N, C-alpha and C positions, 0 to 999 in steps of 0.2 A: 601780926603786922610786921612788916619788914623794917629792919633797922636802917639807919642813915648810911651805914657802910655798904650794905647791899644795894640800896638805891644808887649810890655814887658809883659803885662797880658797874651796875647795869647801864647807867647813863654813859660812863666812859666807853663801854663796849659798843653801845649804840652809835656814839660819835665816831668811834674808830671804823665802824662799818660804813658809815656815811662818808667819811673822809676817803676811805679806800675806794668806794665806788666813784667818787668824783675824780680821783687821780686816774683811775682806769678809763673813765669816760674822756677826760682831757687827752690822754695818750692816744686813744682811738680817733678822736675828732681832729686833733692837731698833730697828726703824724708828720714828723720831719721827713722831707724828701732827701734823696741822696744828691740832688743837684738842683739848681734853679731851672725849672721848666718854663718855657715860654708861655705867655698868656694866650688863651684862645682869641683869635681875632674876630670870630663870629659873635660871641657874647661878651667880649671885653673882659674875660676872667670871672664873670659871675656864675657861669655854669647854667643860666636860665635865659631864655629868650621869649619874646612875645608869642603866645599860643595862636595857632591858626584860627581857632574859633573866634578870636577877637577881631581878625582881619576882615571877615565877610559877614559878621553878625550885624544885627540891627540895634546894637547897643547892649545886648545881653552878652555877658561874658561867662563862660563855664562850659566844660565838657569833661569827659572821662580822663582825657590826657592831662589836663591842668587842674582837675578837681575843683574848678570854680575860681581859681586864683588868677587866670588870665596869663600865666607864665608857665612854660614847659621846659624840660631839660634840653639843653642845647644838643643838637644832633651832631655838631662837628667835634665836640669834645666829650660827649656822653654825660655831661653835667658836672665834669670835674673842674672846668674853668681853665685847664692847662692845655696847651697844644699837644698834639700827638705827633710822634715822628712818622713820616710816611716811608714805608719800605720801598726801596728802589733797587732794581737789579742793574748792575753795571757790568756789561760784558767785558771780559778781559782777553786780550789776545797776547799770545806768547811772542816774545821778541827773539826767541831762539831760532836759529836757522834749522830747517828741516832736512 
């Protein structure tokens, strides 16, 4: 039979593993961004929009895209909820005399 010291040691190790996993998870889920990105105007920052299946259905909601939730990832922001910068090419002309 294991003594109380062994049980306490195992309990402390288990709690340490759980605490470490929770810290890693919170760091991954709540990654700080380097700057304030604008909110997506299509989904208003939620990252989800109404699925197309609920727009033309007869009351049934669910398809492969939304997995039955009636909501799908926003196509404008890719589900992130933040706006994406649009790459723009600006032609520059030289002001030097030729």
